[in-house]
GUTILO-565804 format. One record per atom (N, C-alpha, C, O): residue number from 1; residue in one letter; atom name; x, y, z. Coordinates in Angstrom, 2 decimals. Layout:
BEGIN
+-----+------+------+---------+---------+---------+
| pos | code | site |      c1 |      c2 |      c3 |
+-----+------+------+---------+---------+---------+
| NUM |    A |   CA |       X |       Y |       Z |
...
+-----+------+------+---------+---------+---------+
This chain:
BEGIN
+-----+------+------+---------+---------+---------+
| pos | code | site |      c1 |      c2 |      c3 |
+-----+------+------+---------+---------+---------+
|   1 |    X |    N | -164.65 |  104.89 |   50.81 |
|   1 |    X |   CA | -163.52 |  105.47 |   51.48 |
|   1 |    X |    C | -163.63 |  106.99 |   51.59 |
|   1 |    X |    O | -162.85 |  107.61 |   52.32 |
|   2 |    X |    N | -164.57 |  107.59 |   50.89 |
|   2 |    X |   CA | -164.77 |  109.03 |   51.00 |
|   2 |    X |    C | -165.20 |  109.38 |   52.43 |
|   2 |    X |    O | -164.76 |  110.38 |   52.98 |
|   3 |    X |    N | -166.05 |  108.53 |   53.02 |
|   3 |    X |   CA | -166.49 |  108.77 |   54.40 |
|   3 |    X |    C | -165.30 |  108.73 |   55.35 |
|   3 |    X |    O | -165.23 |  109.52 |   56.29 |
|   4 |    X |    N | -164.37 |  107.81 |   55.11 |
|   4 |    X |   CA | -163.18 |  107.69 |   55.94 |
|   4 |    X |    C | -162.35 |  108.97 |   55.85 |
|   4 |    X |    O | -161.85 |  109.48 |   56.86 |
|   5 |    X |    N | -162.20 |  109.49 |   54.64 |
|   5 |    X |   CA | -161.42 |  110.72 |   54.46 |
|   5 |    X |    C | -162.11 |  111.90 |   55.15 |
|   5 |    X |    O | -161.44 |  112.72 |   55.77 |
|   6 |    X |    N | -163.42 |  111.98 |   55.04 |
|   6 |    X |   CA | -164.16 |  113.06 |   55.69 |
|   6 |    X |    C | -163.99 |  112.98 |   57.20 |
|   6 |    X |    O | -163.77 |  113.99 |   57.86 |
|   7 |    X |    N | -164.10 |  111.77 |   57.74 |
|   7 |    X |   CA | -163.93 |  111.57 |   59.18 |
|   7 |    X |    C | -162.52 |  111.99 |   59.62 |
|   7 |    X |    O | -162.37 |  112.61 |   60.66 |
|   8 |    X |    N | -161.51 |  111.64 |   58.84 |
|   8 |    X |   CA | -160.15 |  112.02 |   59.17 |
|   8 |    X |    C | -159.96 |  113.53 |   59.09 |
|   8 |    X |    O | -159.25 |  114.11 |   59.92 |
|   9 |    X |    N | -160.57 |  114.18 |   58.12 |
|   9 |    X |   CA | -160.48 |  115.63 |   58.02 |
|   9 |    X |    C | -161.16 |  116.30 |   59.20 |
|   9 |    X |    O | -160.67 |  117.30 |   59.71 |
|  10 |    X |    N | -162.30 |  115.76 |   59.64 |
|  10 |    X |   CA | -162.98 |  116.30 |   60.81 |
|  10 |    X |    C | -162.13 |  116.09 |   62.07 |
|  10 |    X |    O | -162.04 |  116.98 |   62.92 |
|  11 |    X |    N | -161.50 |  114.93 |   62.18 |
|  11 |    X |   CA | -160.63 |  114.65 |   63.32 |
|  11 |    X |    C | -159.45 |  115.61 |   63.34 |
|  11 |    X |    O | -159.06 |  116.10 |   64.39 |
|  12 |    X |    N | -158.89 |  115.88 |   62.17 |
|  12 |    X |   CA | -157.78 |  116.82 |   62.07 |
|  12 |    X |    C | -158.22 |  118.22 |   62.49 |
|  12 |    X |    O | -157.50 |  118.91 |   63.21 |
|  13 |    X |    N | -159.39 |  118.63 |   62.07 |
|  13 |    X |   CA | -159.93 |  119.93 |   62.47 |
|  13 |    X |    C | -160.12 |  119.99 |   63.98 |
|  13 |    X |    O | -159.78 |  120.98 |   64.62 |
|  14 |    X |    N | -160.68 |  118.92 |   64.54 |
|  14 |    X |   CA | -160.85 |  118.84 |   66.00 |
|  14 |    X |    C | -159.49 |  118.89 |   66.70 |
|  14 |    X |    O | -159.35 |  119.53 |   67.75 |
|  15 |    X |    N | -158.51 |  118.22 |   66.13 |
|  15 |    X |   CA | -157.17 |  118.19 |   66.73 |
|  15 |    X |    C | -156.57 |  119.59 |   66.76 |
|  15 |    X |    O | -155.93 |  119.97 |   67.74 |
|  16 |    X |    N | -156.77 |  120.33 |   65.71 |
|  16 |    X |   CA | -156.22 |  121.69 |   65.69 |
|  16 |    X |    C | -156.90 |  122.56 |   66.75 |
|  16 |    X |    O | -156.23 |  123.37 |   67.39 |
|  17 |    X |    N | -158.20 |  122.40 |   66.93 |
|  17 |    X |   CA | -158.90 |  123.13 |   68.01 |
|  17 |    X |    C | -158.36 |  122.69 |   69.37 |
|  17 |    X |    O | -158.14 |  123.52 |   70.26 |
|  18 |    X |    N | -158.15 |  121.39 |   69.52 |
|  18 |    X |   CA | -157.66 |  120.85 |   70.78 |
|  18 |    X |    C | -156.23 |  121.33 |   71.06 |
|  18 |    X |    O | -155.87 |  121.59 |   72.20 |
|  19 |    X |    N | -155.43 |  121.44 |   70.01 |
|  19 |    X |   CA | -154.05 |  121.92 |   70.18 |
|  19 |    X |    C | -154.06 |  123.33 |   70.76 |
|  19 |    X |    O | -153.26 |  123.65 |   71.63 |
|  20 |    X |    N | -154.96 |  124.17 |   70.28 |
|  20 |    X |   CA | -155.05 |  125.53 |   70.83 |
|  20 |    X |    C | -155.39 |  125.49 |   72.32 |
|  20 |    X |    O | -154.83 |  126.26 |   73.10 |
|  21 |    X |    N | -156.29 |  124.59 |   72.70 |
|  21 |    X |   CA | -156.64 |  124.44 |   74.11 |
|  21 |    X |    C | -155.46 |  123.89 |   74.90 |
|  21 |    X |    O | -155.23 |  124.29 |   76.04 |
|  22 |    X |    N | -154.71 |  122.98 |   74.31 |
|  22 |    X |   CA | -153.53 |  122.42 |   74.97 |
|  22 |    X |    C | -152.49 |  123.50 |   75.22 |
|  22 |    X |    O | -151.91 |  123.57 |   76.30 |
|  23 |    X |    N | -152.25 |  124.34 |   74.23 |
|  23 |    X |   CA | -151.29 |  125.44 |   74.39 |
|  23 |    X |    C | -151.73 |  126.35 |   75.54 |
|  23 |    X |    O | -150.91 |  126.74 |   76.37 |
|  24 |    X |    N | -153.01 |  126.68 |   75.58 |
|  24 |    X |   CA | -153.53 |  127.52 |   76.67 |
|  24 |    X |    C | -153.36 |  126.82 |   78.02 |
|  24 |    X |    O | -153.01 |  127.45 |   79.01 |
|  25 |    X |    N | -153.61 |  125.51 |   78.04 |
|  25 |    X |   CA | -153.44 |  124.74 |   79.28 |
|  25 |    X |    C | -151.99 |  124.71 |   79.75 |
|  25 |    X |    O | -151.72 |  124.80 |   80.95 |
|  26 |    X |    N | -151.07 |  124.60 |   78.82 |
|  26 |    X |   CA | -149.65 |  124.61 |   79.17 |
|  26 |    X |    C | -149.27 |  125.97 |   79.74 |
|  26 |    X |    O | -148.50 |  126.05 |   80.71 |
|  27 |    X |    N | -149.78 |  127.04 |   79.17 |
|  27 |    X |   CA | -149.51 |  128.37 |   79.71 |
|  27 |    X |    C | -150.09 |  128.50 |   81.12 |
|  27 |    X |    O | -149.48 |  129.11 |   82.00 |
|  28 |    X |    N | -151.26 |  127.92 |   81.34 |
|  28 |    X |   CA | -151.89 |  127.94 |   82.66 |
|  28 |    X |    C | -151.04 |  127.15 |   83.65 |
|  28 |    X |    O | -150.86 |  127.58 |   84.79 |
|  29 |    X |    N | -150.50 |  126.01 |   83.23 |
|  29 |    X |   CA | -149.61 |  125.21 |   84.07 |
|  29 |    X |    C | -148.43 |  126.09 |   84.51 |
|  29 |    X |    O | -148.07 |  126.12 |   85.69 |
|  30 |    X |    N | -147.83 |  126.79 |   83.55 |
|  30 |    X |   CA | -146.68 |  127.65 |   83.86 |
|  30 |    X |    C | -147.05 |  128.76 |   84.85 |
|  30 |    X |    O | -146.28 |  129.08 |   85.75 |
|  31 |    X |    N | -148.23 |  129.33 |   84.68 |
|  31 |    X |   CA | -148.70 |  130.36 |   85.61 |
|  31 |    X |    C | -148.82 |  129.79 |   87.03 |
|  31 |    X |    O | -148.36 |  130.40 |   87.98 |
|  32 |    X |    N | -149.44 |  128.62 |   87.16 |
|  32 |    X |   CA | -149.58 |  127.99 |   88.47 |
|  32 |    X |    C | -148.21 |  127.68 |   89.07 |
|  32 |    X |    O | -148.00 |  127.85 |   90.27 |
|  33 |    X |    N | -147.29 |  127.23 |   88.24 |
|  33 |    X |   CA | -145.95 |  126.92 |   88.70 |
|  33 |    X |    C | -145.26 |  128.18 |   89.23 |
|  33 |    X |    O | -144.64 |  128.16 |   90.29 |
|  34 |    X |    N | -145.37 |  129.28 |   88.48 |
|  34 |    X |   CA | -144.74 |  130.53 |   88.90 |
|  34 |    X |    C | -145.38 |  131.11 |   90.16 |
|  34 |    X |    O | -144.71 |  131.75 |   90.97 |
|  35 |    X |    N | -146.68 |  130.87 |   90.31 |
|  35 |    X |   CA | -147.40 |  131.39 |   91.48 |
|  35 |    X |    C | -147.27 |  130.49 |   92.69 |
|  35 |    X |    O | -147.73 |  130.84 |   93.78 |
|  36 |    X |    N | -146.64 |  129.33 |   92.52 |
|  36 |    X |   CA | -146.49 |  128.40 |   93.63 |
|  36 |    X |    C | -147.77 |  127.66 |   93.98 |
|  36 |    X |    O | -147.91 |  127.16 |   95.10 |
|  37 |    X |    N | -148.70 |  127.58 |   93.04 |
|  37 |    X |   CA | -149.98 |  126.89 |   93.25 |
|  37 |    X |    C | -149.79 |  125.40 |   93.00 |
|  37 |    X |    O | -150.22 |  124.86 |   91.98 |
|  38 |    X |    N | -149.12 |  124.73 |   93.96 |
|  38 |    X |   CA | -148.69 |  123.35 |   93.77 |
|  38 |    X |    C | -149.83 |  122.40 |   93.44 |
|  38 |    X |    O | -149.71 |  121.57 |   92.53 |
|  39 |    X |    N | -150.92 |  122.50 |   94.16 |
|  39 |    X |   CA | -152.05 |  121.58 |   93.92 |
|  39 |    X |    C | -152.56 |  121.73 |   92.49 |
|  39 |    X |    O | -152.85 |  120.74 |   91.82 |
|  40 |    X |    N | -152.67 |  122.97 |   92.02 |
|  40 |    X |   CA | -153.19 |  123.21 |   90.69 |
|  40 |    X |    C | -152.28 |  122.65 |   89.60 |
|  40 |    X |    O | -152.74 |  121.96 |   88.69 |
|  41 |    X |    N | -150.98 |  122.94 |   89.70 |
|  41 |    X |   CA | -150.11 |  122.47 |   88.62 |
|  41 |    X |    C | -149.89 |  120.97 |   88.67 |
|  41 |    X |    O | -149.74 |  120.34 |   87.62 |
|  42 |    X |    N | -149.87 |  120.38 |   89.84 |
|  42 |    X |   CA | -149.73 |  118.92 |   89.92 |
|  42 |    X |    C | -150.98 |  118.24 |   89.35 |
|  42 |    X |    O | -150.88 |  117.22 |   88.67 |
|  43 |    X |    N | -152.15 |  118.81 |   89.63 |
|  43 |    X |   CA | -153.39 |  118.23 |   89.11 |
|  43 |    X |    C | -153.48 |  118.34 |   87.59 |
|  43 |    X |    O | -154.20 |  117.57 |   86.96 |
|  44 |    X |    N | -152.77 |  119.28 |   86.99 |
|  44 |    X |   CA | -152.82 |  119.47 |   85.54 |
|  44 |    X |    C | -151.94 |  118.46 |   84.79 |
|  44 |    X |    O | -152.17 |  118.22 |   83.61 |
|  45 |    X |    N | -150.97 |  117.89 |   85.45 |
|  45 |    X |   CA | -150.00 |  117.02 |   84.77 |
|  45 |    X |    C | -150.67 |  115.85 |   84.05 |
|  45 |    X |    O | -150.40 |  115.65 |   82.87 |
|  46 |    X |    N | -151.55 |  115.07 |   84.71 |
|  46 |    X |   CA | -152.16 |  113.95 |   83.97 |
|  46 |    X |    C | -153.00 |  114.42 |   82.79 |
|  46 |    X |    O | -153.05 |  113.76 |   81.76 |
|  47 |    X |    N | -153.65 |  115.57 |   82.93 |
|  47 |    X |   CA | -154.46 |  116.10 |   81.83 |
|  47 |    X |    C | -153.59 |  116.49 |   80.65 |
|  47 |    X |    O | -153.95 |  116.24 |   79.49 |
|  48 |    X |    N | -152.46 |  117.09 |   80.93 |
|  48 |    X |   CA | -151.54 |  117.48 |   79.86 |
|  48 |    X |    C | -150.98 |  116.25 |   79.15 |
|  48 |    X |    O | -150.93 |  116.20 |   77.92 |
|  49 |    X |    N | -150.56 |  115.27 |   79.93 |
|  49 |    X |   CA | -150.00 |  114.05 |   79.34 |
|  49 |    X |    C | -151.04 |  113.32 |   78.49 |
|  49 |    X |    O | -150.74 |  112.88 |   77.38 |
|  50 |    X |    N | -152.26 |  113.19 |   79.02 |
|  50 |    X |   CA | -153.33 |  112.55 |   78.25 |
|  50 |    X |    C | -153.64 |  113.35 |   76.98 |
|  50 |    X |    O | -153.89 |  112.76 |   75.93 |
|  51 |    X |    N | -153.63 |  114.67 |   77.09 |
|  51 |    X |   CA | -153.89 |  115.51 |   75.93 |
|  51 |    X |    C | -152.83 |  115.36 |   74.86 |
|  51 |    X |    O | -153.15 |  115.30 |   73.67 |
|  52 |    X |    N | -151.57 |  115.30 |   75.27 |
|  52 |    X |   CA | -150.49 |  115.09 |   74.30 |
|  52 |    X |    C | -150.63 |  113.74 |   73.62 |
|  52 |    X |    O | -150.39 |  113.61 |   72.42 |
|  53 |    X |    N | -151.01 |  112.73 |   74.40 |
|  53 |    X |   CA | -151.23 |  111.40 |   73.82 |
|  53 |    X |    C | -152.34 |  111.45 |   72.77 |
|  53 |    X |    O | -152.21 |  110.87 |   71.70 |
|  54 |    X |    N | -153.42 |  112.14 |   73.08 |
|  54 |    X |   CA | -154.54 |  112.25 |   72.14 |
|  54 |    X |    C | -154.09 |  112.97 |   70.87 |
|  54 |    X |    O | -154.42 |  112.55 |   69.76 |
|  55 |    X |    N | -153.34 |  114.04 |   71.03 |
|  55 |    X |   CA | -152.87 |  114.80 |   69.87 |
|  55 |    X |    C | -151.97 |  113.93 |   68.99 |
|  55 |    X |    O | -152.12 |  113.91 |   67.77 |
|  56 |    X |    N | -151.05 |  113.21 |   69.60 |
|  56 |    X |   CA | -150.15 |  112.34 |   68.84 |
|  56 |    X |    C | -150.95 |  111.29 |   68.08 |
|  56 |    X |    O | -150.71 |  111.05 |   66.90 |
|  57 |    X |    N | -151.91 |  110.67 |   68.76 |
|  57 |    X |   CA | -152.75 |  109.65 |   68.10 |
|  57 |    X |    C | -153.57 |  110.26 |   66.96 |
|  57 |    X |    O | -153.69 |  109.66 |   65.90 |
|  58 |    X |    N | -154.12 |  111.44 |   67.19 |
|  58 |    X |   CA | -154.92 |  112.10 |   66.15 |
|  58 |    X |    C | -154.07 |  112.43 |   64.93 |
|  58 |    X |    O | -154.51 |  112.26 |   63.80 |
|  59 |    X |    N | -152.86 |  112.90 |   65.16 |
|  59 |    X |   CA | -151.99 |  113.24 |   64.04 |
|  59 |    X |    C | -151.56 |  111.98 |   63.28 |
|  59 |    X |    O | -151.44 |  112.00 |   62.06 |
|  60 |    X |    N | -151.32 |  110.91 |   64.00 |
|  60 |    X |   CA | -150.98 |  109.64 |   63.34 |
|  60 |    X |    C | -152.16 |  109.14 |   62.51 |
|  60 |    X |    O | -151.99 |  108.70 |   61.38 |
|  61 |    X |    N | -153.36 |  109.21 |   63.08 |
|  61 |    X |   CA | -154.56 |  108.73 |   62.40 |
|  61 |    X |    C | -154.89 |  109.54 |   61.15 |
|  61 |    X |    O | -155.43 |  109.00 |   60.18 |
|  62 |    X |    N | -154.55 |  110.82 |   61.17 |
|  62 |    X |   CA | -154.93 |  111.70 |   60.07 |
|  62 |    X |    C | -153.76 |  111.99 |   59.14 |
|  62 |    X |    O | -153.81 |  112.93 |   58.35 |
|  63 |    X |    N | -152.72 |  111.19 |   59.21 |
|  63 |    X |   CA | -151.51 |  111.48 |   58.44 |
|  63 |    X |    C | -151.76 |  111.59 |   56.94 |
|  63 |    X |    O | -151.06 |  112.34 |   56.26 |
|  64 |    X |    N | -152.74 |  110.86 |   56.43 |
|  64 |    X |   CA | -152.97 |  110.93 |   54.98 |
|  64 |    X |    C | -153.72 |  112.19 |   54.55 |
|  64 |    X |    O | -153.75 |  112.50 |   53.36 |
|  65 |    X |    N | -154.32 |  112.91 |   55.50 |
|  65 |    X |   CA | -155.04 |  114.13 |   55.13 |
|  65 |    X |    C | -154.42 |  115.38 |   55.75 |
|  65 |    X |    O | -154.84 |  116.50 |   55.45 |
|  66 |    X |    N | -153.41 |  115.20 |   56.62 |
|  66 |    X |   CA | -152.80 |  116.40 |   57.19 |
|  66 |    X |    C | -151.58 |  116.80 |   56.39 |
|  66 |    X |    O | -151.09 |  116.07 |   55.53 |
|  67 |    X |    N | -151.10 |  117.99 |   56.69 |
|  67 |    X |   CA | -149.93 |  118.52 |   56.00 |
|  67 |    X |    C | -148.76 |  117.57 |   56.19 |
|  67 |    X |    O | -148.47 |  117.15 |   57.31 |
|  68 |    X |    N | -148.10 |  117.23 |   55.13 |
|  68 |    X |   CA | -147.02 |  116.24 |   55.18 |
|  68 |    X |    C | -145.82 |  116.71 |   55.98 |
|  68 |    X |    O | -144.93 |  115.91 |   56.29 |
|  69 |    X |    N | -145.76 |  117.99 |   56.32 |
|  69 |    X |   CA | -144.62 |  118.47 |   57.10 |
|  69 |    X |    C | -144.80 |  118.20 |   58.60 |
|  69 |    X |    O | -143.90 |  118.49 |   59.38 |
|  70 |    X |    N | -145.94 |  117.65 |   58.99 |
|  70 |    X |   CA | -146.14 |  117.27 |   60.39 |
|  70 |    X |    C | -145.37 |  115.99 |   60.65 |
|  70 |    X |    O | -145.59 |  114.96 |   60.00 |
|  71 |    X |    N | -144.47 |  116.07 |   61.59 |
|  71 |    X |   CA | -143.69 |  114.91 |   61.99 |
|  71 |    X |    C | -144.01 |  114.64 |   63.46 |
|  71 |    X |    O | -143.56 |  115.38 |   64.34 |
|  72 |    X |    N | -144.77 |  113.60 |   63.71 |
|  72 |    X |   CA | -145.18 |  113.26 |   65.07 |
|  72 |    X |    C | -143.95 |  113.03 |   65.95 |
|  72 |    X |    O | -144.01 |  113.24 |   67.16 |
|  73 |    X |    N | -142.86 |  112.61 |   65.34 |
|  73 |    X |   CA | -141.63 |  112.38 |   66.11 |
|  73 |    X |    C | -141.15 |  113.66 |   66.80 |
|  73 |    X |    O | -140.40 |  113.59 |   67.78 |
|  74 |    X |    N | -141.56 |  114.82 |   66.30 |
|  74 |    X |   CA | -141.18 |  116.07 |   66.95 |
|  74 |    X |    C | -141.72 |  116.12 |   68.37 |
|  74 |    X |    O | -141.13 |  116.78 |   69.23 |
|  75 |    X |    N | -142.83 |  115.43 |   68.63 |
|  75 |    X |   CA | -143.36 |  115.33 |   69.99 |
|  75 |    X |    C | -142.89 |  114.05 |   70.68 |
|  75 |    X |    O | -142.45 |  114.08 |   71.83 |
|  76 |    X |    N | -142.98 |  112.94 |   69.97 |
|  76 |    X |   CA | -142.65 |  111.67 |   70.62 |
|  76 |    X |    C | -141.18 |  111.62 |   71.05 |
|  76 |    X |    O | -140.85 |  110.93 |   72.02 |
|  77 |    X |    N | -140.31 |  112.33 |   70.36 |
|  77 |    X |   CA | -138.91 |  112.37 |   70.76 |
|  77 |    X |    C | -138.71 |  113.06 |   72.11 |
|  77 |    X |    O | -137.70 |  112.85 |   72.78 |
|  78 |    X |    N | -139.67 |  113.88 |   72.50 |
|  78 |    X |   CA | -139.59 |  114.62 |   73.78 |
|  78 |    X |    C | -140.14 |  113.81 |   74.94 |
|  78 |    X |    O | -139.92 |  114.17 |   76.10 |
|  79 |    X |    N | -140.86 |  112.72 |   74.66 |
|  79 |    X |   CA | -141.51 |  111.95 |   75.71 |
|  79 |    X |    C | -140.54 |  111.40 |   76.75 |
|  79 |    X |    O | -140.87 |  111.42 |   77.93 |
|  80 |    X |    N | -139.35 |  110.89 |   76.38 |
|  80 |    X |   CA | -138.43 |  110.43 |   77.42 |
|  80 |    X |    C | -138.03 |  111.54 |   78.40 |
|  80 |    X |    O | -137.87 |  111.30 |   79.59 |
|  81 |    X |    N | -137.85 |  112.76 |   77.89 |
|  81 |    X |   CA | -137.50 |  113.88 |   78.77 |
|  81 |    X |    C | -138.66 |  114.19 |   79.72 |
|  81 |    X |    O | -138.46 |  114.47 |   80.90 |
|  82 |    X |    N | -139.88 |  114.14 |   79.17 |
|  82 |    X |   CA | -141.06 |  114.39 |   79.99 |
|  82 |    X |    C | -141.18 |  113.32 |   81.08 |
|  82 |    X |    O | -141.44 |  113.64 |   82.24 |
|  83 |    X |    N | -141.00 |  112.08 |   80.70 |
|  83 |    X |   CA | -141.08 |  110.98 |   81.65 |
|  83 |    X |    C | -140.03 |  111.12 |   82.74 |
|  83 |    X |    O | -140.32 |  110.92 |   83.92 |
|  84 |    X |    N | -138.82 |  111.47 |   82.35 |
|  84 |    X |   CA | -137.74 |  111.66 |   83.32 |
|  84 |    X |    C | -138.09 |  112.77 |   84.30 |
|  84 |    X |    O | -137.88 |  112.62 |   85.51 |
|  85 |    X |    N | -138.60 |  113.88 |   83.81 |
|  85 |    X |   CA | -138.98 |  114.99 |   84.68 |
|  85 |    X |    C | -140.08 |  114.57 |   85.65 |
|  85 |    X |    O | -140.05 |  114.92 |   86.83 |
|  86 |    X |    N | -141.06 |  113.81 |   85.15 |
|  86 |    X |   CA | -142.16 |  113.37 |   86.02 |
|  86 |    X |    C | -141.66 |  112.38 |   87.07 |
|  86 |    X |    O | -142.05 |  112.48 |   88.23 |
|  87 |    X |    N | -140.81 |  111.43 |   86.68 |
|  87 |    X |   CA | -140.28 |  110.45 |   87.63 |
|  87 |    X |    C | -139.48 |  111.12 |   88.74 |
|  87 |    X |    O | -139.49 |  110.66 |   89.88 |
|  88 |    X |    N | -138.80 |  112.21 |   88.40 |
|  88 |    X |   CA | -138.00 |  112.94 |   89.39 |
|  88 |    X |    C | -138.79 |  114.05 |   90.09 |
|  88 |    X |    O | -138.24 |  114.81 |   90.88 |
|  89 |    X |    N | -140.07 |  114.12 |   89.78 |
|  89 |    X |   CA | -140.95 |  115.16 |   90.34 |
|  89 |    X |    C | -140.33 |  116.55 |   90.15 |
|  89 |    X |    O | -140.42 |  117.42 |   91.01 |
|  90 |    X |    N | -139.72 |  116.72 |   88.98 |
|  90 |    X |   CA | -139.11 |  118.00 |   88.62 |
|  90 |    X |    C | -140.13 |  118.78 |   87.80 |
|  90 |    X |    O | -140.12 |  118.76 |   86.57 |
|  91 |    X |    N | -141.01 |  119.46 |   88.50 |
|  91 |    X |   CA | -142.12 |  120.15 |   87.86 |
|  91 |    X |    C | -141.66 |  121.36 |   87.05 |
|  91 |    X |    O | -142.32 |  121.77 |   86.10 |
|  92 |    X |    N | -140.53 |  121.93 |   87.44 |
|  92 |    X |   CA | -139.99 |  123.07 |   86.69 |
|  92 |    X |    C | -139.45 |  122.57 |   85.34 |
|  92 |    X |    O | -139.71 |  123.18 |   84.30 |
|  93 |    X |    N | -138.70 |  121.48 |   85.37 |
|  93 |    X |   CA | -138.20 |  120.91 |   84.11 |
|  93 |    X |    C | -139.37 |  120.49 |   83.23 |
|  93 |    X |    O | -139.35 |  120.74 |   82.02 |
|  94 |    X |    N | -140.38 |  119.85 |   83.81 |
|  94 |    X |   CA | -141.58 |  119.47 |   83.06 |
|  94 |    X |    C | -142.18 |  120.70 |   82.37 |
|  94 |    X |    O | -142.51 |  120.65 |   81.19 |
|  95 |    X |    N | -142.31 |  121.79 |   83.11 |
|  95 |    X |   CA | -142.86 |  123.03 |   82.54 |
|  95 |    X |    C | -141.97 |  123.61 |   81.45 |
|  95 |    X |    O | -142.46 |  124.11 |   80.44 |
|  96 |    X |    N | -140.66 |  123.54 |   81.66 |
|  96 |    X |   CA | -139.73 |  124.05 |   80.65 |
|  96 |    X |    C | -139.82 |  123.24 |   79.35 |
|  96 |    X |    O | -139.82 |  123.81 |   78.26 |
|  97 |    X |    N | -139.90 |  121.92 |   79.48 |
|  97 |    X |   CA | -140.03 |  121.07 |   78.29 |
|  97 |    X |    C | -141.31 |  121.41 |   77.55 |
|  97 |    X |    O | -141.33 |  121.52 |   76.33 |
|  98 |    X |    N | -142.39 |  121.57 |   78.32 |
|  98 |    X |   CA | -143.66 |  121.93 |   77.69 |
|  98 |    X |    C | -143.56 |  123.27 |   76.97 |
|  98 |    X |    O | -143.94 |  123.39 |   75.81 |
|  99 |    X |    N | -143.04 |  124.26 |   77.68 |
|  99 |    X |   CA | -143.02 |  125.63 |   77.13 |
|  99 |    X |    C | -142.05 |  125.81 |   75.98 |
|  99 |    X |    O | -142.35 |  126.50 |   75.01 |
| 100 |    X |    N | -140.88 |  125.19 |   76.09 |
| 100 |    X |   CA | -139.82 |  125.47 |   75.11 |
| 100 |    X |    C | -139.63 |  124.39 |   74.05 |
| 100 |    X |    O | -138.98 |  124.62 |   73.03 |
| 101 |    X |    N | -140.20 |  123.22 |   74.28 |
| 101 |    X |   CA | -140.05 |  122.13 |   73.31 |
| 101 |    X |    C | -141.39 |  121.75 |   72.67 |
| 101 |    X |    O | -141.47 |  121.56 |   71.46 |
| 102 |    X |    N | -142.43 |  121.65 |   73.48 |
| 102 |    X |   CA | -143.73 |  121.16 |   73.01 |
| 102 |    X |    C | -144.55 |  122.28 |   72.38 |
| 102 |    X |    O | -145.06 |  122.12 |   71.27 |
| 103 |    X |    N | -144.70 |  123.40 |   73.07 |
| 103 |    X |   CA | -145.55 |  124.49 |   72.56 |
| 103 |    X |    C | -145.12 |  124.97 |   71.18 |
| 103 |    X |    O | -145.98 |  125.13 |   70.31 |
| 104 |    X |    N | -143.82 |  125.21 |   70.92 |
| 104 |    X |   CA | -143.46 |  125.65 |   69.56 |
| 104 |    X |    C | -143.88 |  124.66 |   68.47 |
| 104 |    X |    O | -144.32 |  125.07 |   67.39 |
| 105 |    X |    N | -143.76 |  123.36 |   68.75 |
| 105 |    X |   CA | -144.19 |  122.35 |   67.78 |
| 105 |    X |    C | -145.69 |  122.42 |   67.58 |
| 105 |    X |    O | -146.18 |  122.39 |   66.45 |
| 106 |    X |    N | -146.44 |  122.52 |   68.67 |
| 106 |    X |   CA | -147.90 |  122.60 |   68.57 |
| 106 |    X |    C | -148.33 |  123.85 |   67.81 |
| 106 |    X |    O | -149.26 |  123.81 |   67.02 |
| 107 |    X |    N | -147.65 |  124.96 |   68.05 |
| 107 |    X |   CA | -147.98 |  126.20 |   67.34 |
| 107 |    X |    C | -147.74 |  126.05 |   65.84 |
| 107 |    X |    O | -148.52 |  126.55 |   65.03 |
| 108 |    X |    N | -146.68 |  125.36 |   65.47 |
| 108 |    X |   CA | -146.42 |  125.12 |   64.04 |
| 108 |    X |    C | -147.54 |  124.27 |   63.45 |
| 108 |    X |    O | -148.00 |  124.54 |   62.34 |
| 109 |    X |    N | -147.97 |  123.24 |   64.17 |
| 109 |    X |   CA | -148.99 |  122.35 |   63.65 |
| 109 |    X |    C | -150.32 |  123.07 |   63.46 |
| 109 |    X |    O | -151.04 |  122.78 |   62.51 |
| 110 |    X |    N | -150.65 |  123.99 |   64.35 |
| 110 |    X |   CA | -151.92 |  124.72 |   64.22 |
| 110 |    X |    C | -151.91 |  125.57 |   62.97 |
| 110 |    X |    O | -152.95 |  125.77 |   62.34 |
| 111 |    X |    N | -150.74 |  126.09 |   62.60 |
| 111 |    X |   CA | -150.65 |  126.97 |   61.45 |
| 111 |    X |    C | -150.64 |  126.24 |   60.11 |
| 111 |    X |    O | -150.80 |  126.86 |   59.06 |
| 112 |    X |    N | -150.46 |  124.92 |   60.13 |
| 112 |    X |   CA | -150.42 |  124.17 |   58.87 |
| 112 |    X |    C | -151.80 |  124.00 |   58.29 |
| 112 |    X |    O | -152.79 |  123.89 |   59.01 |
| 113 |    X |    N | -151.86 |  123.96 |   57.00 |
| 113 |    X |   CA | -153.13 |  123.77 |   56.28 |
| 113 |    X |    C | -153.36 |  122.28 |   56.08 |
| 113 |    X |    O | -152.43 |  121.48 |   56.05 |
| 114 |    X |    N | -154.62 |  121.94 |   55.94 |
| 114 |    X |   CA | -154.95 |  120.55 |   55.59 |
| 114 |    X |    C | -155.91 |  120.52 |   54.44 |
| 114 |    X |    O | -156.31 |  119.44 |   54.00 |
+-----+------+------+---------+---------+---------+
């Protein structure tokens, strides 16, 4: 089981690197939105959603080796709002949820020790 723990610790480390990239990607989405670059920000939506899914799965998988103050529900609770914004093609609301709800949680997770 030592190998399993090492693999989970490596996955957690990768997740923290990926979270930093996700935060940068969300900021890029906001820039495209503000600049009116519709094709760019619409094309980023599936990548952001897939990335959030990966992060949630990674945090669930590594729960025994990550900081116990990580609560995946802090992200999963926001998913209905994200889905609603996407269904209504409300790209501004989608960006606001990302910037004001998701990014702060991701920033907290990056700062946690494992």
